[in-house]
C-alpha positions as CSV (number, residue, x, y, z in Angstrom):
1,M,90.8,-42.6,-273.1
2,I,93.6,-42.1,-270.6
3,K,91.7,-44.1,-268.0
4,I,91.5,-47.0,-270.5
5,I,95.2,-46.9,-271.3
6,F,96.0,-46.6,-267.5
7,G,93.7,-49.5,-266.7
8,F,95.3,-51.6,-269.6
9,M,98.8,-50.8,-268.2
10,Q,97.7,-51.9,-264.8
11,V,96.4,-55.2,-266.2
12,M,99.6,-55.7,-268.2
13,L,101.7,-55.0,-265.1
14,A,99.7,-57.5,-263.0
15,I,100.1,-60.1,-265.7
16,L,103.9,-59.4,-265.9
17,I,104.3,-59.7,-262.1
18,G,102.3,-62.9,-262.1
19,L,104.4,-64.4,-264.9
20,L,107.6,-63.4,-263.2
21,T,106.4,-64.9,-260.0
22,I,105.6,-68.2,-261.7
23,L,108.9,-68.2,-263.6
24,T,110.9,-67.4,-260.4
25,W,109.1,-70.2,-258.5
26,H,109.6,-72.7,-261.3
27,F,113.4,-72.0,-261.7
28,T,113.9,-71.9,-258.0
29,K,112.2,-75.2,-257.5
30,I,113.9,-77.0,-260.4
31,Y,117.5,-75.7,-259.9
32,T,117.3,-76.0,-256.1
33,K,116.4,-79.7,-256.5
34,K,119.1,-80.2,-259.1
35,S,121.8,-78.4,-257.0
36,L,120.8,-80.3,-253.8
37,S,120.9,-83.6,-255.8
38,S,124.3,-82.9,-257.1
39,L,125.6,-81.8,-253.7
40,A,124.2,-84.9,-252.1
41,Y,125.8,-87.1,-254.8
42,G,129.2,-85.3,-254.2
43,L,129.0,-85.9,-250.5
44,R,128.0,-89.5,-250.9
45,Y,130.8,-90.1,-253.3
46,E,133.4,-88.4,-251.0
47,L,132.1,-90.3,-247.9
48,L,132.2,-93.6,-249.7
49,Q,135.4,-93.0,-251.5
50,R,137.6,-92.3,-248.5
51,P,137.0,-95.7,-246.7
52,I,137.5,-97.5,-250.0
53,L,140.9,-95.7,-250.6
54,R,142.0,-96.3,-247.0
55,M,141.1,-100.0,-247.3
56,W,142.9,-100.2,-250.7
57,N,146.0,-98.7,-249.1
58,I,145.9,-101.2,-246.2
59,L,145.4,-104.1,-248.7
60,N,148.4,-103.0,-250.7
61,S,150.7,-102.6,-247.7
62,T,149.4,-106.0,-246.4
63,S,150.1,-107.7,-249.7
64,E,153.6,-106.1,-249.8
65,I,154.3,-107.4,-246.2
66,T,153.0,-110.8,-247.1
67,T,155.2,-111.0,-250.2
68,A,158.2,-110.0,-248.2
69,Q,157.4,-112.7,-245.6
70,V,157.0,-115.4,-248.2
71,K,160.3,-114.5,-249.9
72,L,162.1,-114.5,-246.5
73,S,160.5,-117.8,-245.6
74,Q,161.6,-119.3,-248.9
75,Y,165.1,-118.0,-248.3
76,V,165.2,-119.3,-244.7
77,I,163.9,-122.7,-245.7
78,R,166.5,-123.0,-248.4
79,R,169.3,-121.9,-246.1
80,Y,168.1,-123.8,-243.1
81,S,167.5,-127.1,-244.8
82,N,171.3,-127.6,-245.5
83,P,173.4,-125.3,-243.2
84,A,177.1,-125.9,-244.0
85,S,178.3,-124.5,-240.7
86,Q,177.3,-123.0,-237.4
87,A,178.1,-119.6,-238.7
88,E,175.6,-119.9,-241.5
89,Q,173.0,-121.1,-239.0
90,V,173.6,-118.0,-236.9
91,E,173.3,-115.8,-240.0
92,V,170.0,-117.4,-241.0
93,D,168.6,-117.0,-237.4
94,S,169.6,-113.4,-237.2
95,S,168.1,-112.5,-240.6
96,F,164.9,-114.2,-239.5
97,I,164.7,-112.3,-236.3
98,T,165.5,-109.0,-238.1
99,H,162.7,-109.6,-240.6
100,S,160.3,-110.6,-237.8
101,V,160.9,-107.4,-235.9
102,F,160.5,-105.3,-239.1
103,T,157.2,-107.1,-239.9
104,V,155.8,-106.4,-236.4
105,L,156.8,-102.7,-236.6
106,S,155.2,-102.4,-240.0
107,L,151.9,-104.0,-238.8
108,R,151.8,-101.7,-235.8
109,S,152.2,-98.6,-237.9
110,M,149.0,-99.5,-239.8
């Protein structure tokens, strides 16, 4: 009787070890694939997001510089078309030169 109980316990232990091995393999396979997939997605997102943000910042600064240039050009055209005196002409020329230097320095810093 003890041999039968002992043999039955050995069979149950073998079945339990087999089930645990299959469950461990299953969860390791599934969750490893999911974790690698989410890690890969995160890396792709980060690697793609950085250049997009950098380009967006460059685009914003370029549009700001362009807007400033257009405003200055409009101002210079208005002032230059009818200068009342030579002093006004010198003022217009100096403001244009100052803005040109500022624009060149801004573009170099990008």
